C-alpha positions in Angstrom: 192.1 201.3 -33.8 192.9 199.0 -30.8 192.9 201.5 -27.9 189.5 202.0 -26.3 188.1 205.6 -26.3 185.8 207.2 -23.7 182.8 209.2 -24.9 181.0 211.1 -22.2 177.4 212.3 -23.0 176.1 215.4 -21.2 172.3 215.1 -21.4 172.7 211.3 -21.6 169.2 210.8 -20.2 167.7 212.1 -23.4 165.4 209.5 -24.9 167.0 209.6 -28.3 170.4 208.6 -26.9 170.0 204.9 -27.7 170.0 205.9 -31.3 173.6 207.1 -30.8 174.6 203.7 -29.5 172.8 201.9 -32.3 174.7 204.0 -34.9 178.0 203.4 -33.1 177.4 199.6 -33.3 177.1 199.9 -37.1 180.3 201.9 -37.5 182.8 199.8 -39.6 186.2 199.3 -38.0 185.2 201.6 -35.1 187.3 201.7 -32.0 186.3 200.0 -28.7 184.3 202.6 -26.8 183.1 203.3 -23.3 180.1 205.6 -23.3 179.4 207.4 -20.0 175.9 208.8 -19.9 175.5 211.8 -17.6 172.0 213.0 -16.6 170.2 214.7 -13.7 167.1 212.6 -13.6 168.2 209.3 -12.1 165.1 207.3 -13.1 165.0 208.5 -16.6 168.8 208.0 -16.9 168.6 204.4 -15.8 165.8 203.6 -18.3 167.8 205.2 -21.2 171.0 203.5 -20.0 169.3 200.1 -19.8 168.3 200.3 -23.5 171.7 201.6 -24.5 173.3 198.6 -22.8 171.0 196.2 -24.6 172.0 197.7 -28.0 175.7 197.9 -27.1 175.8 194.2 -26.1 175.7 193.3 -29.8 178.6 195.5 -30.8 182.0 194.4 -32.2 184.4 196.1 -31.3 183.0 196.3 -27.9 180.9 199.2 -26.6 180.3 199.5 -22.9 177.9 201.9 -21.2 177.7 203.4 -17.7 175.3 205.9 -16.1 176.2 208.9 -13.8 174.3 211.6 -12.1 177.6 213.2 -11.0 179.2 215.0 -14.0 182.7 214.7 -12.5 182.5 210.9 -12.4 181.1 210.7 -15.9 183.7 213.1 -17.4 186.7 211.5 -15.8 189.1 210.3 -18.4 186.9 211.3 -21.4 188.5 211.6 -24.8 185.3 213.1 -26.3 182.3 214.8 -24.7 179.0 215.1 -26.5 176.9 218.0 -25.2 173.2 217.5 -25.8 171.7 219.0 -22.7 168.2 220.5 -23.0 167.8 222.9 -20.0 164.2 222.9 -19.0 163.2 219.9 -21.1 160.4 220.0 -23.6 158.2 222.0 -21.3 160.5 225.0 -21.7 160.8 224.3 -25.4 157.0 224.6 -25.6 157.3 228.0 -24.1 160.0 229.0 -26.6 157.9 227.9 -29.5 154.7 229.7 -28.3 155.5 233.0 -26.5 156.8 234.8 -29.6 153.3 234.6 -31.1 152.2 237.2 -28.5 154.4 239.7 -30.3 153.4 238.8 -33.9 156.5 236.6 -34.4 156.6 232.9 -35.4 157.7 230.6 -32.6 160.8 228.5 -33.0 163.2 227.1 -30.5 166.5 228.0 -32.2 166.0 231.3 -34.0 164.1 234.5 -33.1 163.0 235.2 -29.6 162.5 231.5 -28.9 166.2 230.8 -29.7 167.2 233.8 -27.6 165.4 232.4 -24.6 166.8 228.9 -25.2 170.3 230.4 -25.2 169.5 232.4 -22.0 168.6 229.1 -20.2 171.3 227.0 -21.7 174.5 229.0 -21.6 175.0 229.2 -17.8 174.6 225.5 -17.4 176.8 224.7 -20.4 179.6 227.0 -19.0 179.3 225.3 -15.6 179.8 221.9 -17.2 182.7 223.2 -19.2 184.4 224.3 -16.0 184.1 220.7 -14.8 185.6 219.6 -18.1 188.5 222.0 -17.7 189.3 220.3 -14.4 188.5 216.7 -15.1 189.0 216.2 -18.9 191.0 219.2 -20.1 192.2 217.5 -23.3 188.8 216.2 -24.4 187.1 217.5 -27.5 183.5 218.8 -26.9 181.1 218.1 -29.7 178.2 220.4 -29.1 174.6 219.7 -30.2 172.9 222.0 -27.7 171.0 224.8 -29.5 171.2 227.5 -30.5 174.5 225.9 -31.2 176.5 228.8 -32.6 175.5 231.1 -29.8 176.4 228.4 -27.2 179.7 227.7 -28.9 180.6 231.4 -29.0 180.0 231.6 -25.2 182.2 228.5 -24.6 185.0 230.0 -26.7 184.8 233.4 -25.0 185.1 232.3 -21.4 186.6 228.7 -21.3 189.6 226.8 -22.5 187.5 223.9 -23.8 188.1 222.7 -27.4 184.7 222.7 -29.0 183.1 222.1 -32.3 179.3 222.2 -33.1 177.4 220.0 -35.5 174.0 220.2 -37.3 172.7 217.9 -39.9 171.0 220.7 -41.9 173.8 221.3 -44.5 174.3 217.6 -45.0 170.6 217.1 -45.6 170.6 219.9 -48.1 173.4 218.0 -50.0 171.4 214.9 -49.9 168.3 216.7 -51.3 170.4 218.1 -54.1 171.8 214.6 -55.0 168.3 213.3 -55.2 167.2 216.2 -57.4 170.1 215.4 -59.8 169.7 211.6 -59.4 173.4 211.2 -58.8 175.2 209.6 -55.8 175.9 212.1 -53.0 179.6 211.1 -52.8 180.1 212.4 -56.4 179.0 215.9 -55.5 181.0 218.8 -54.0 178.3 220.8 -52.2 179.4 224.2 -50.8 177.5 225.5 -47.7 178.3 229.0 -46.5 176.9 230.7 -43.4 176.1 230.1 -39.8 173.9 227.6 -37.9 170.4 227.7 -39.3 171.4 230.8 -41.3 173.2 229.7 -44.4 173.0 228.9 -48.1 174.1 226.2 -50.5 176.4 228.4 -52.7 177.9 225.9 -55.1 177.4 222.4 -56.5 180.0 220.6 -58.6 180.4 217.1 -60.0 183.8 216.2 -61.4 184.7 219.9 -61.4 181.6 220.7 -63.5 179.4 223.5 -62.2 175.9 222.1 -61.6 174.5 225.1 -59.7 172.4 226.4 -62.6 170.8 223.0 -63.1 170.2 222.6 -59.4 168.5 226.0 -59.2 166.3 225.1 -62.2 165.4 221.8 -60.7 164.6 223.2 -57.3 162.3 225.9 -58.6 160.2 223.1 -60.2 159.7 221.3 -56.8 156.4 222.1 -55.2 156.3 223.0 -51.5 159.8 224.2 -50.9 159.7 226.4 -47.8 161.1 229.5 -49.5 159.4 231.0 -52.6 160.9 230.2 -56.0 161.1 233.8 -57.0 163.5 234.5 -54.0 165.7 231.5 -54.9 165.9 232.7 -58.5 166.8 236.2 -57.4 169.5 235.1 -54.9 171.1 232.5 -57.1 171.9 230.4 -54.1 169.7 228.0 -52.0 168.5 229.1 -48.6 167.9 226.5 -45.9 164.4 225.8 -44.8 164.8 228.1 -41.8 164.6 231.1 -44.0 160.8 230.6 -44.2 160.8 232.3 -40.7 162.5 235.4 -42.2 161.0 235.6 -45.7 157.5 234.3 -44.9 157.1 235.1 -41.2 153.4 236.1 -41.8 152.6 232.7 -43.3 154.4 230.7 -40.7 152.7 232.7 -37.9 149.3 232.2 -39.4 149.9 228.5 -39.7 150.9 228.3 -36.0 148.0 230.1 -34.5 145.8 227.8 -32.4 148.1 224.9 -32.9 150.1 222.7 -30.5 153.9 223.2 -30.5 156.3 220.6 -31.8 157.5 220.3 -28.1 154.0 219.2 -27.1 154.2 216.4 -29.6 157.7 215.4 -28.4 156.5 215.3 -24.8 153.9 212.7 -25.7 156.4 210.8 -27.8 159.0 210.9 -25.0 156.6 209.2 -22.6 155.9 206.5 -25.1 159.6 205.9 -25.7 160.4 205.7 -22.0 157.6 203.2 -21.5 159.1 201.0 -24.3 162.5 201.2 -22.6 161.1 200.0 -19.3 159.6 196.9 -21.0 161.6 193.8 -19.9 161.3 192.2 -23.3 162.4 195.2 -25.3 165.9 194.3 -26.8 165.4 196.2 -30.1 164.9 199.9 -30.8 161.2 200.6 -30.2 159.2 202.0 -33.1 158.6 205.2 -31.2 162.4 205.9 -31.2 162.5 205.4 -35.0 159.6 207.9 -35.2 161.7 210.4 -33.2 164.2 210.3 -36.1 167.3 211.4 -34.3 169.2 211.6 -37.6 171.9 213.9 -36.3 173.8 210.9 -34.7 174.1 209.0 -38.0 174.7 212.0 -40.2 177.0 214.2 -38.1 178.0 213.1 -34.6 179.3 209.7 -35.3 181.0 210.6 -38.6 182.8 213.5 -36.8 183.8 211.3 -33.9 185.2 208.6 -36.3 186.9 211.1 -38.6 188.6 212.8 -35.7 189.6 209.7 -33.9 191.1 208.2 -37.1 192.6 211.5 -38.3 191.1 210.9 -41.7 191.2 214.4 -43.2 187.6 213.9 -44.2 185.5 217.1 -45.1 182.4 217.7 -43.0 180.1 220.7 -42.4 181.1 222.0 -39.0 180.6 225.1 -36.8 184.0 226.6 -35.9 185.5 230.0 -34.9 185.7 232.0 -38.1 189.2 233.4 -38.0 189.5 234.1 -41.7 187.1 231.5 -43.1 184.6 234.1 -44.1 186.7 237.3 -44.4 183.7 239.7 -44.1 182.8 238.4 -40.6 184.5 239.0 -37.2 187.3 236.5 -36.5 185.7 235.3 -33.3 182.2 234.7 -34.8 181.1 231.1 -35.1 180.5 230.1 -38.7 179.2 226.9 -40.4 181.3 225.8 -43.4 183.0 222.7 -44.9 186.0 221.8 -42.8 188.8 219.3 -43.2 188.9 217.1 -40.0 192.3 216.4 -38.3 193.1 215.5 -34.8 194.9 218.7 -34.3 192.0 220.9 -35.5 189.4 221.7 -38.1 190.6 223.5 -41.3 187.8 225.5 -43.1 187.9 225.4 -46.8 188.9 228.7 -48.5 186.0 231.0 -49.1 184.9 230.9 -52.7 183.1 234.2 -52.8 179.8 232.4 -53.4 177.6 234.9 -51.6 176.3 238.1 -53.1 177.0 241.3 -51.0 173.4 241.6 -49.6 173.7 238.1 -48.1 177.1 238.8 -46.7 175.6 241.9 -45.0 172.8 239.7 -43.5 175.4 237.3 -42.1 177.3 240.2 -40.6 174.1 241.4 -38.8 173.4 237.8 -37.6 176.9 237.3 -36.4 176.9 240.6 -34.5 173.5 239.7 -32.9 174.7 236.3 -31.8 177.9 237.6 -30.3 176.1 240.4 -28.4 173.4 238.1 -27.1 175.9 235.6 -25.8 178.0 238.4 -24.2 174.9 239.8 -22.6 174.1 236.5 -21.0 177.6 235.8 -19.8 178.0 239.3 -18.4 174.3 239.7 -17.3 174.4 243.0 -19.1 170.9 244.4 -19.8 172.2 247.1 -22.1 173.9 244.5 -24.4 170.7 242.4 -24.2 168.7 245.3 -25.5 171.2 246.1 -28.3 171.2 242.4 -29.3 167.4 242.2 -29.3 167.1 245.3 -31.5 169.5 243.6 -34.0 167.5 240.3 -34.2 166.2 239.8 -37.7 162.7 238.9 -36.4 162.2 242.1 -34.3 160.9 245.2 -35.9 161.0 248.0 -33.3 161.8 249.0 -29.8 158.4 248.3 -28.3 158.5 244.7 -29.5 162.1 244.3 -28.2 161.1 245.8 -24.9 158.2 243.5 -24.5 160.3 240.4 -25.3 163.0 241.4 -22.8 160.4 242.0 -20.2 159.1 238.5 -20.8 162.4 236.6 -20.7 165.3 238.6 -19.2 166.0 238.0 -15.5 164.9 240.9 -13.3 
């Protein structure tokens, strides 16, 4: 492609952002790009942008980088917008990962009460930025990384005209794990993932049209340390993602968390180390601390989606999209995560293969209803909907627990 594209990055001051630039420089036959980094903290933004510019200087085709604290300036003329904002930073993530423990619930930033609070913080800011997009870059495609991504995307779909798709590297990593179990190249496998963000299952594995799911299930149950007990996997006949440890083994996870620092505390320390490396005048390469951060989502999902869409390749990727009829047992407006064929005019979910047993379909329906209600409660500032959603959350056992959580996080 000869025409330069513009990618605007909301949350461009995130310390992992140079990894995005590094991956873009390694994209074969990629288009010329201008990457506009948009962030609120000017000092942090400049440090991140300086490292991005050093990495981009080596790129062919060319990649140029600019930095903006004004979203309107950064979004102007954008073809693509990557949303990776983290409202409240790692300090608020630490709260999300710790306060649920007070209620006997494991702490996690994307699911359970922690995910609810993250959505409560994130959605108003995301919607505000989408309003700017509607005005400044109405034709741009928004690629959403901000978690809990399916709740955030549902809110965007409900009240804005922005074209949005969300990505997560979890299904892709599940496919890679399966390829390693079978000792076959990943490209030779058709791995079916069915569900929602952080709430889904591998439901089918084929190689040259041969069903390998029984072999995969047998192999997986021989692997020590998988986050979900082998008896559950055998009973289900599908492979749950690692996040199901919070549902099936909440007691174990909570016990392991007690008295421990959160992941956010670790990331705060690592962030300071990375920023110090960026500010070093001799640092022209990715610092070891950035490699340690392991921002794999850029390489595995963000850049492949960007390139597939820009080139109109028809490639199949795991994406989060409005359901319509992709999973016929869920509401049309729910946001699901399924394999989709990528075209410039949209994302076509592959036909449902009936790979989930009815009990898991029912769990998905509950999860979809919870996510939609919670997003609507936030958008409408509706306390009654907030209570209804909280009572539907898989982590929450009774009214007193729900009431205590709402008292902790819901605006008065």
